[in-house]
C-alpha positions in Angstrom: -139.0 -183.9 -29.6 -141.4 -181.2 -30.3 -142.4 -179.6 -33.6 -143.9 -176.1 -34.0 -146.8 -175.6 -36.3 -148.2 -172.2 -37.0 -152.0 -171.9 -36.9 -154.2 -169.0 -38.0 -156.6 -168.0 -35.2 -160.2 -166.9 -35.6 -159.4 -163.3 -36.5 -156.1 -163.9 -38.3 -153.9 -164.0 -35.2 -150.8 -166.2 -35.6 -150.8 -169.0 -33.0 -148.0 -171.4 -32.1 -149.1 -175.0 -31.8 -146.6 -177.6 -30.6 -146.8 -181.3 -31.5 -145.1 -183.6 -29.1 -143.7 -186.9 -30.3 -141.0 -188.3 -28.1 -139.5 -191.6 -29.0 -139.9 -194.4 -26.5 -137.3 -194.0 -23.7 -135.9 -197.5 -24.0 -135.2 -197.0 -27.7 -133.5 -193.6 -27.3 -129.8 -193.3 -28.1 -127.3 -191.6 -25.8 -128.0 -188.2 -27.3 -131.7 -188.5 -26.6 -132.6 -189.2 -30.3 -134.3 -192.4 -31.3 -131.8 -195.1 -32.4 -133.2 -195.9 -35.8 -136.8 -195.1 -34.9 -138.8 -192.0 -35.9 -140.5 -190.1 -33.1 -143.9 -191.6 -32.4 -143.2 -194.6 -34.6 -144.9 -197.0 -32.2 -148.0 -194.8 -32.3 -150.7 -196.3 -34.5 -151.4 -194.4 -37.8 -154.4 -192.1 -37.4 -153.9 -192.0 -33.7 -156.7 -190.0 -31.9 -155.8 -186.4 -31.2 -155.4 -184.7 -27.9 -155.4 -180.9 -27.7 -153.8 -179.5 -24.6 -154.9 -176.0 -23.5 -153.0 -174.2 -20.7 -154.5 -171.8 -18.2 -154.1 -168.0 -17.8 -150.4 -167.0 -18.0 -149.4 -170.6 -19.0 -147.9 -171.9 -22.2 -148.0 -175.1 -24.2 -144.6 -176.2 -22.8 -146.1 -176.6 -19.4 -147.8 -179.7 -20.8 -144.5 -181.3 -22.0 -144.4 -184.1 -19.3 -148.0 -184.9 -19.9 -147.6 -184.8 -23.7 -144.6 -187.2 -23.6 -146.7 -190.1 -22.2 -149.7 -189.1 -24.2 -147.6 -189.2 -27.4 -147.1 -193.0 -27.1 -150.7 -193.6 -28.1 -152.1 -190.2 -29.2 -151.3 -187.3 -31.4 -150.7 -184.7 -28.6 -150.7 -181.0 -29.5 -150.3 -178.1 -27.1 -151.5 -174.6 -28.2 -150.1 -171.4 -27.0 -153.3 -169.4 -26.7 -153.4 -165.8 -27.9 -151.5 -163.5 -25.6 -149.4 -166.4 -24.3 -146.1 -168.2 -25.1 -145.0 -167.7 -28.7 -148.4 -166.8 -30.1 -149.4 -163.3 -31.2 -150.2 -160.8 -28.4 -152.3 -158.1 -30.2 -152.3 -154.9 -28.2 -156.0 -154.4 -28.4 -157.0 -158.1 -28.5 -159.6 -159.3 -28.7 -159.2 -161.3 -25.6 -162.8 -162.5 -25.4 -164.3 -165.9 -24.7 -165.4 -166.0 -28.4 -161.8 -165.3 -29.5 -160.3 -168.1 -27.4 -162.9 -170.6 -28.4 -162.6 -169.6 -32.0 -158.8 -170.1 -31.9 -159.2 -173.6 -30.5 -161.8 -174.4 -33.1 -159.4 -173.2 -35.9 -156.5 -175.1 -34.5 -158.4 -178.4 -34.4 -159.6 -177.9 -38.0 -156.3 -176.8 -39.4 -154.3 -179.5 -37.7 -156.8 -182.2 -38.6 -157.2 -183.3 -35.0 -161.0 -183.7 -34.7 -162.8 -185.2 -33.2 -160.4 -184.5 -30.4 -160.0 -185.0 -26.7 -159.5 -181.6 -25.1 -157.4 -181.5 -21.9 -157.7 -178.1 -20.4 -156.4 -176.5 -17.2 -158.2 -173.5 -15.6 -159.0 -171.0 -18.4 -158.1 -173.7 -21.0 -160.7 -176.0 -19.4 -163.4 -173.3 -19.8 -162.4 -172.9 -23.4 -162.7 -176.6 -23.8 -166.2 -177.0 -22.5 -167.4 -173.9 -24.3 -166.0 -175.3 -27.6 -167.6 -178.7 -26.8 -170.9 -177.0 -26.4 -170.5 -175.0 -29.6 -169.0 -177.7 -31.8 -169.8 -181.2 -30.5 -168.6 -182.6 -33.8 -165.0 -181.5 -33.0 -164.8 -182.7 -29.4 -165.1 -186.4 -28.5 -164.1 -186.0 -24.8 -163.0 -183.4 -22.3 -160.8 -183.1 -19.2 -161.7 -180.2 -17.0 -158.8 -179.4 -14.6 -159.4 -177.1 -11.6 -161.8 -174.6 -13.3 -165.0 -173.4 -11.6 -168.3 -173.0 -13.3 -169.6 -170.4 -10.8 -168.9 -166.6 -11.1 -165.9 -165.4 -9.1 -167.0 -161.8 -9.0 -165.5 -158.3 -8.8 -163.6 -159.0 -5.6 -161.6 -161.7 -7.3 -160.6 -159.4 -10.2 -159.5 -156.7 -7.7 -157.4 -159.3 -5.9 -155.7 -160.3 -9.1 -155.1 -156.6 -10.0 -153.4 -156.0 -6.7 -151.4 -159.3 -7.0 -150.0 -158.4 -10.4 -149.0 -155.0 -9.0 -147.0 -156.7 -6.2 -144.7 -158.5 -8.5 -141.1 -157.2 -7.9 -140.3 -156.7 -11.6 -137.8 -157.1 -13.1 -136.3 -160.2 -11.5 -132.5 -160.2 -11.5 -132.2 -164.0 -12.1 -134.4 -167.0 -12.8 -133.4 -168.2 -9.3 -135.2 -165.0 -8.0 -138.2 -165.9 -10.0 -138.4 -169.4 -8.5 -137.9 -168.1 -5.0 -140.5 -165.4 -5.2 -143.3 -167.4 -6.8 -142.3 -170.6 -4.8 -141.8 -169.0 -1.4 -142.1 -165.2 -1.0 -145.3 -164.5 -2.9 -147.9 -163.6 -0.3 -150.3 -166.0 -2.1 -148.1 -168.9 -1.2 -149.1 -170.6 2.0 -146.1 -172.9 2.2 -143.0 -173.4 0.0 -144.0 -174.7 -3.4 -141.0 -175.4 -5.7 -143.2 -176.6 -8.6 -145.0 -173.2 -8.6 -141.7 -171.5 -8.8 -140.7 -173.6 -11.8 -144.1 -172.9 -13.4 -143.5 -169.2 -13.4 -139.9 -169.4 -14.3 -141.0 -171.0 -17.6 -143.1 -167.9 -18.5 -140.3 -165.4 -18.0 -137.9 -164.0 -20.6 -134.7 -162.2 -20.3 -134.7 -158.5 -21.1 -132.1 -155.7 -20.9 -132.9 -155.0 -17.2 -133.8 -158.5 -16.0 -136.4 -161.2 -16.3 -140.0 -160.3 -17.1 -143.1 -162.3 -18.1 -143.6 -163.2 -21.7 -147.2 -162.0 -21.4 -148.8 -158.6 -20.6 -150.3 -158.5 -17.2 -152.8 -155.9 -18.5 -153.9 -158.3 -21.2 -154.2 -161.1 -18.7 -156.6 -159.0 -16.6 -158.6 -158.2 -19.8 -158.8 -161.9 -20.6 -159.8 -162.8 -17.1 -162.5 -160.1 -17.1 -164.4 -162.0 -19.8 -165.2 -164.9 -17.5 -164.9 -164.0 -13.8 -168.2 -162.0 -13.7 -170.4 -164.7 -15.2 -171.3 -168.3 -14.3 -170.9 -171.0 -17.0 -173.3 -173.7 -15.9 -175.5 -173.4 -19.0 -172.7 -174.2 -21.4 -171.5 -177.0 -19.1 -174.9 -178.6 -19.4 -174.6 -178.6 -23.2 -171.5 -180.7 -23.2 -172.7 -184.1 -24.5 -169.3 -185.9 -24.7 -167.7 -187.8 -21.8 -166.1 -185.3 -19.5 -163.8 -185.7 -16.5 -163.9 -183.0 -13.8 -160.5 -183.2 -12.0 -159.3 -181.2 -9.0 -156.4 -180.9 -6.7 -157.4 -181.3 -3.1 -155.8 -177.9 -2.3 -156.8 -176.3 -5.6 -159.3 -173.6 -6.4 -162.2 -175.9 -7.3 -163.9 -177.2 -4.2 -165.2 -180.7 -4.0 -168.9 -179.6 -3.7 -168.8 -177.5 -6.8 -166.8 -180.1 -8.7 -169.4 -182.8 -7.9 -172.2 -180.4 -8.9 -170.4 -179.9 -12.2 -170.3 -183.7 -12.6 -174.0 -183.8 -11.9 -174.8 -181.1 -14.5 -172.6 -182.7 -17.2 -174.7 -185.3 -19.0 -171.8 -187.7 -19.0 -169.6 -186.4 -16.3 -167.0 -188.2 -14.1 -165.0 -187.1 -11.1 -161.4 -187.4 -10.0 -159.2 -185.7 -7.4 -155.5 -185.7 -6.8 -154.1 -185.6 -3.3 -151.3 -183.2 -2.2 -152.0 -181.0 -5.3 -153.0 -177.4 -5.6 -154.2 -175.4 -8.6 -151.3 -176.6 -10.8 -152.3 -180.2 -10.5 -150.3 -181.5 -13.4 -147.2 -179.6 -12.1 -147.6 -180.4 -8.4 -148.3 -184.1 -8.7 -147.5 -185.4 -12.3 -147.8 -189.0 -11.3 -151.1 -188.5 -9.5 -152.3 -186.4 -12.4 -151.5 -189.2 -14.9 -153.1 -191.9 -12.6 -156.3 -189.8 -12.7 -156.4 -189.0 -16.4 -155.1 -192.1 -18.0 -157.9 -194.4 -17.0 -160.4 -191.9 -18.4 -158.6 -191.9 -21.7 -158.3 -195.7 -21.7 -162.0 -196.0 -21.1 -162.6 -193.9 -24.3 -160.3 -196.2 -26.3 -162.3 -199.2 -25.1 -165.6 -197.5 -25.7 -165.0 -195.4 -28.9 -168.7 -194.7 -29.4 -169.1 -193.4 -25.9 -171.9 -195.8 -24.9 -170.7 -196.4 -21.4 -172.6 -195.0 -18.5 -170.8 -192.2 -16.6 -169.1 -193.0 -13.4 -170.8 -191.5 -10.3 -168.7 -189.2 -8.1 
């Protein structure tokens, strides 16, 4: 099951946080509810917190499969970041790096999660390492999934502007959403059903069809706050253990990923085969196999004294 908790963001924005606590499958009744067991009952009291931060256009529900296995041992919370999911989408923002980092900081403090392990995908990963650099007392470990530290530049922003304009909105059905993003989108090199499912989850039904729950204009404003700059300096300030993880067909190349590991004082490296940018969606089993040993290492070494693993 999942429980919504409202959080107040850095400038008063209302943010939706989602705490996942599924009962163990073998103890679930026929209706999916625990047979005489409360959700998360087997989890130790005071279990360490994990904050899950989605990427641009994502939402906390994208983390549900990950959160289910995490919730067996951790307090797993996903955050709909501003402009996304069920959180506020203020017309004029702000959609700055400072606002996103401040929101994550506020969520950790209000939910009593700290010191927390932050698991971030793409934009969420950048928010995670900027938060870890700013507030090392709040972040005990970090998973950076498929996010580059180098500047992407103006050409990248123009490509995204053109891509957003190409969406054939509104979609008549969710099946059309899945087909376009999984097969027909010119950015798709080969059919990718998981990509179609990812985008179907961020659509909502309106009077004339299915449209995104977010504003594409706001997404471009958000993206503009990081694509023109490199983020190596903040990465070097992350003192906690950090796992840099990439899909072999994702946007983060191996050379840059391994340079990020070198720059991180306590960096580790992992990659998932047959996965693109949406690593946790493309290959959930491979994703878990890469992330879980890192988390188990933290549990065995709570003070963080272990030497980092070389890439």
